[in-house]
N, C-alpha and C positions, 0 to 999 in steps of 0.2 A: 441415525444416518450421518455419515461422514461427508462433510463439505469437500467437494473436489474442485480444484482450480489449478491453473498453471503457475508454477513458482519460477519467477524470472531471475532468482538469485539475489546476491548481496554484492554491492560495490565494496571494494577494499577501502577501508577507512584510514584517514591520517591520524597521527597521534593526537589525543585529546578529544576525539569524537567517539560516539557510540550510538547504537540504535536504542530508542526508548522502550522497545518491547521486543520480546523474543518471539520467534515464529510460533512456537508451541503455545505460548500464552495468547497470542492473537487468534490461533485456531480455536482454542477453548472459548474465548470471548465471542467469536463469530457463531460458534455452535450454540452457546447459551442465548444469544440474541435471536436465534432462529433464522439466520441467513441461509438461504437455500441455493442461491445462484451468485457466482463470483467468477469473473473471467480470469483475473490474475492477481498475484501479490508480488511486489518487488520491494527490496530494501535499497535505498539510493543515497549516495553522497554526491552532490553536485556542487563543487566549490564555486563554479561560475555564477550560479543563481542562489547562493546561500542567503537565507533570511532566517536569522536566529530565532524568530518567533514561530516559524513553520516547522512542525515535526511530523505532521500527518497530512497526507494529501489523498483524497479519495474522489472519484468521479462516479456518479450514479447516473448512467446514461440508459434511457429506455429506448423503445422503438422510435426511430426517427426517419424522416425523409431527407435524403441527400440527393445530389445531382444524379447519382446512379440509381435512384429508386429507394424503396423502403429497406431499411436494415434493422436487424435485431441487435441491439447493443446490451451489454451487461456490465454491471459495476466492477470496478477494480480498485485496489488499494496500493498506494505507494507510501512506504514508511521512510521518512527522511532522517538522516543522522543529525544528532544534536551534540552540543558540547557536553562532555562527560559530567561536568559539575552540575548541570541542570537536569540530567537524565532521571535521577530518583524522583 
């Protein structure tokens, strides 16, 4: 079964930065891990909020009550760019 999710794309990178994983490798890893539900995947470079130790951000949100009532949430993954020299 192929995991389906919305792909939000990749931010353009500045020189010296790269993404630590390729989308195809991420897909294989998610499939091997048995992930069945994922809202979206995005590759992000945000120079405003750069933290050199952060390269993977994921949120695992379940069903939740908000001011508007109950909502069904699903997990998403944001891959953050890292300096090329630490990527391997």
